[in-house]
FIMAR-376792 format. One line per 3 residues: number of its first residue (from 1); for each residue x negated, y negated, z of C-alpha. Coordinates in nm, 3 decimals, m for minus. Example, Ala and Ser with C-alpha at 12.3 -4.5 7.8 and 13.67 -1.06 7.14 Angstrom:
BEGIN
1> m1.230/0.450/0.780 ~ m1.367/0.106/0.714
***
This chain:
BEGIN
1> m10.909/m15.531/12.735 ~ m10.871/m15.639/12.382 ~ m10.903/m16.014/12.331
4> m10.783/m15.969/11.974 ~ m10.444/m15.840/12.070 ~ m10.160/m16.012/11.892
7> m9.806/m16.037/12.019 ~ m9.509/m15.962/11.798 ~ m9.372/m16.300/11.901
10> m9.593/m16.589/11.794 ~ m9.579/m16.895/12.018 ~ m9.389/m17.195/11.889
13> m9.542/m17.542/11.901 ~ m9.565/m17.666/12.260 ~ m9.556/m17.317/12.412
16> m9.783/m17.271/12.714 ~ m9.894/m16.995/12.949 ~ m9.644/m16.969/13.226
19> m9.929/m16.877/13.465 ~ m10.208/m17.130/13.394 ~ m9.973/m17.378/13.213
22> m10.231/m17.434/12.939 ~ m10.122/m17.446/12.573 ~ m10.296/m17.253/12.298
25> m10.582/m17.005/12.333 ~ m10.772/m16.958/12.661 ~ m11.142/m17.034/12.709
28> m11.239/m16.707/12.539 ~ m11.023/m16.785/12.236 ~ m10.756/m16.527/12.322
31> m10.412/m16.644/12.207 ~ m10.087/m16.672/12.397 ~ m9.896/m16.342/12.377
34> m9.544/m16.219/12.450 ~ m9.371/m15.892/12.377 ~ m9.068/m15.871/12.604
37> m8.712/m16.010/12.617 ~ m8.808/m16.370/12.696 ~ m8.686/m16.619/12.441
40> m8.772/m16.969/12.328 ~ m9.081/m17.112/12.499 ~ m9.058/m16.884/12.798
43> m9.267/m16.574/12.872 ~ m9.583/m16.661/12.682 ~ m9.912/m16.600/12.865
46> m10.276/m16.534/12.816 ~ m10.357/m16.169/12.855 ~ m10.636/m16.250/13.109
49> m10.385/m16.443/13.311 ~ m10.136/m16.154/13.311 ~ m10.413/m15.919/13.428
52> m10.522/m16.160/13.704 ~ m10.160/m16.201/13.815 ~ m10.106/m15.821/13.828
55> m10.428/m15.759/14.018 ~ m10.357/m16.039/14.267 ~ m10.006/m15.914/14.337
58> m10.128/m15.556/14.381 ~ m10.399/m15.661/14.625 ~ m10.153/m15.875/14.819
61> m9.941/m15.567/14.887 ~ m10.231/m15.350/15.001 ~ m10.374/m15.627/15.216
64> m10.040/m15.660/15.395 ~ m10.064/m15.292/15.482 ~ m9.825/m15.170/15.213
67> m10.026/m14.859/15.140 ~ m9.744/m14.646/15.005 ~ m9.792/m14.535/14.642
70> m9.450/m14.684/14.572 ~ m9.561/m15.034/14.632 ~ m9.855/m15.045/14.394
73> m9.671/m14.879/14.105 ~ m9.307/m14.932/14.174 ~ m9.344/m15.311/14.143
76> m9.470/m15.258/13.789 ~ m9.702/m15.561/13.797 ~ m9.896/m15.419/13.505
79> m9.594/m15.270/13.328 ~ m9.324/m15.534/13.292 ~ m9.274/m15.907/13.240
82> m9.213/m16.072/13.581 ~ m8.969/m16.314/13.424 ~ m8.726/m16.098/13.215
85> m8.817/m15.764/13.387 ~ m8.845/m15.583/13.054 ~ m9.137/m15.349/13.007
88> m9.427/m15.481/12.803 ~ m9.436/m15.351/12.446 ~ m9.702/m15.298/12.177
91> m10.045/m15.447/12.222 ~ m9.959/m15.597/12.558 ~ m9.856/m15.263/12.700
94> m10.173/m15.108/12.553 ~ m10.398/m15.363/12.703 ~ m10.222/m15.384/13.041
97> m10.243/m15.008/13.099 ~ m10.615/m15.029/13.026 ~ m10.650/m15.318/13.272
100> m10.446/m15.133/13.537 ~ m10.668/m14.820/13.507 ~ m10.987/m15.031/13.538
103> m10.834/m15.205/13.844 ~ m10.735/m14.884/14.019 ~ m11.071/m14.719/13.947
106> m11.252/m15.019/14.073 ~ m11.048/m15.099/14.388 ~ m10.900/m14.761/14.486
109> m11.147/m14.505/14.343 ~ m11.101/m14.271/14.643 ~ m10.715/m14.259/14.618
112> m10.674/m13.957/14.389 ~ m10.299/m13.991/14.328 ~ m10.322/m14.355/14.228
115> m10.599/m14.280/13.986 ~ m10.411/m13.986/13.842 ~ m10.093/m14.187/13.783
118> m10.288/m14.475/13.625 ~ m10.458/m14.226/13.397 ~ m10.122/m14.075/13.303
121> m9.977/m14.423/13.221 ~ m10.280/m14.495/13.011 ~ m10.286/m14.177/12.800
124> m9.917/m14.222/12.717 ~ m9.989/m14.535/12.509 ~ m10.291/m14.399/12.325
127> m10.260/m14.305/11.957 ~ m10.431/m13.971/11.891 ~ m10.458/m14.061/11.527
130> m10.707/m14.340/11.597 ~ m11.070/m14.250/11.656 ~ m11.125/m14.492/11.943
133> m10.809/m14.373/12.121 ~ m10.904/m14.013/12.055 ~ m11.234/m14.054/12.236
136> m11.070/m14.229/12.528 ~ m10.795/m13.970/12.542 ~ m11.047/m13.690/12.569
139> m11.222/m13.871/12.856 ~ m10.890/m13.936/13.036 ~ m10.784/m13.573/12.988
142> m11.107/m13.448/13.151 ~ m11.065/m13.695/13.443 ~ m10.701/m13.585/13.501
145> m10.782/m13.216/13.501 ~ m11.072/m13.273/13.744 ~ m10.843/m13.474/13.970
148> m10.573/m13.201/13.963 ~ m10.828/m12.934/14.046 ~ m10.964/m13.137/14.341
151> m10.613/m13.211/14.473 ~ m10.515/m12.845/14.444 ~ m10.828/m12.739/14.634
154> m10.735/m12.979/14.912 ~ m10.364/m12.883/14.903 ~ m10.297/m13.244/14.823
157> m10.034/m13.209/14.551 ~ m9.678/m13.309/14.629 ~ m9.501/m13.064/14.394
160> m9.519/m12.938/14.038 ~ m9.450/m13.277/13.878 ~ m9.805/m13.414/13.869
163> m9.968/m13.102/13.716 ~ m9.675/m13.062/13.471 ~ m9.703/m13.425/13.368
166> m10.083/m13.399/13.321 ~ m10.060/m13.085/13.110 ~ m9.766/m13.205/12.910
169> m9.933/m13.540/12.823 ~ m10.261/m13.368/12.734 ~ m10.065/m13.137/12.507
172> m9.878/m13.429/12.347 ~ m10.198/m13.623/12.291 ~ m10.376/m13.331/12.127
175> m10.072/m13.273/11.902 ~ m10.106/m13.628/11.786 ~ m10.476/m13.584/11.704
178> m10.355/m13.298/11.486 ~ m10.676/m13.107/11.395 ~ m10.658/m12.729/11.407
181> m10.868/m12.722/11.723 ~ m10.655/m12.991/11.889 ~ m10.332/m12.815/11.796
184> m10.462/m12.506/11.966 ~ m10.539/m12.724/12.276 ~ m10.191/m12.876/12.253
187> m10.036/m12.528/12.255 ~ m10.246/m12.426/12.555 ~ m10.162/m12.726/12.768
190> m9.795/m12.726/12.677 ~ m9.774/m12.360/12.771 ~ m9.943/m12.447/13.103
193> m9.680/m12.715/13.164 ~ m9.406/m12.475/13.087 ~ m9.541/m12.203/13.306
196> m9.582/m12.440/13.602 ~ m9.224/m12.554/13.547 ~ m9.111/m12.190/13.554
199> m9.249/m12.151/13.905 ~ m9.028/m12.431/14.034 ~ m8.699/m12.369/14.211
202> m8.574/m12.714/14.105 ~ m8.224/m12.678/13.955 ~ m8.303/m12.944/13.696
205> m8.596/m12.745/13.552 ~ m8.443/m12.474/13.320 ~ m8.339/m12.708/13.034
208> m8.675/m12.888/13.070 ~ m8.854/m12.555/13.014 ~ m8.646/m12.500/12.700
211> m8.751/m12.848/12.570 ~ m9.119/m12.780/12.629 ~ m9.080/m12.448/12.455
214> m8.938/m12.644/12.163 ~ m9.255/m12.854/12.157 ~ m9.468/m12.541/12.169
217> m9.276/m12.396/11.875 ~ m9.337/m12.712/11.677 ~ m9.707/m12.700/11.744
220> m9.719/m12.330/11.652 ~ m9.548/m12.407/11.325 ~ m9.809/m12.671/11.247
223> m10.088/m12.431/11.324 ~ m9.936/m12.170/11.088 ~ m9.895/m12.434/10.816
226> m9.515/m12.461/10.830 ~ m9.431/m12.810/10.705 ~ m9.080/m12.792/10.842
229> m9.118/m12.688/11.210 ~ m8.799/m12.645/11.404 ~ m8.774/m12.752/11.765
232> m8.572/m12.557/12.011 ~ m8.439/m12.871/12.165 ~ m8.339/m13.213/12.032
235> m8.528/m13.539/12.070 ~ m8.273/m13.629/12.334 ~ m8.394/m13.332/12.540
238> m8.748/m13.452/12.504 ~ m8.636/m13.789/12.631 ~ m8.462/m13.621/12.925
241> m8.782/m13.438/13.013 ~ m8.972/m13.765/13.018 ~ m8.699/m13.922/13.225
244> m8.699/m13.633/13.469 ~ m9.077/m13.654/13.517 ~ m9.067/m14.033/13.553
247> m8.779/m14.003/13.811 ~ m8.961/m13.743/14.017 ~ m9.284/m13.943/14.012
250> m9.084/m14.248/14.120 ~ m8.924/m14.052/14.406 ~ m9.265/m13.920/14.501
253> m9.391/m14.278/14.541 ~ m9.161/m14.316/14.838 ~ m9.295/m14.013/15.022
256> m9.667/m14.017/14.965 ~ m9.912/m14.223/15.161 ~ m10.254/m14.303/15.013
259> m10.527/m14.098/15.170
***
């Protein structure tokens, strides 16, 4: 967790943390932050307070016997402002996904699906162009592939969505890194995501396959040195693929119990 994270919205005089009610920086010197739809003096908090709140709420659910995957992720304790309900943005999102992953790995290390979803949510916010994120992204990629392999061996995968999501995000991340070797990796993992999609009988899949093929074409163009790659599908289609995956993961939350 980065104590140096700065919110886009600087606190006005008199603003306080809505959780601990203290004004100004916390004991570690970390400032009040806010990057959501809250306005005025509302919504500011210390990052450590937000993490403590999210962890406490998550543990409350599991201690009450709410062991469905839906409860620990659907409530979005680490993803959105509890006041305005908008997803965290910028540095707060970056730090909260890191905190969520640490929490899941610490408290639920044996629940493979929870760890996999937390890893997926973390890699999405990483910037492949930054050295620190590149190193973390490589570690997360290896962990996700290992979890997928283990879940496949145990016949513990719900459907194609988890392996597609993993391969697609690893491909996207390597595309962001942008070296020749990483572009080759991006092509490989995007092709795996596409091929897994092709095995599905889901009626929503065909256009999603076309969109991934567009991403593959863009990577191939970069590998060949084409400065003006053409994608087979529009950015709207890429958005629809992301929405489709998110929707299916959300629906899966309601049908999977933690092992």
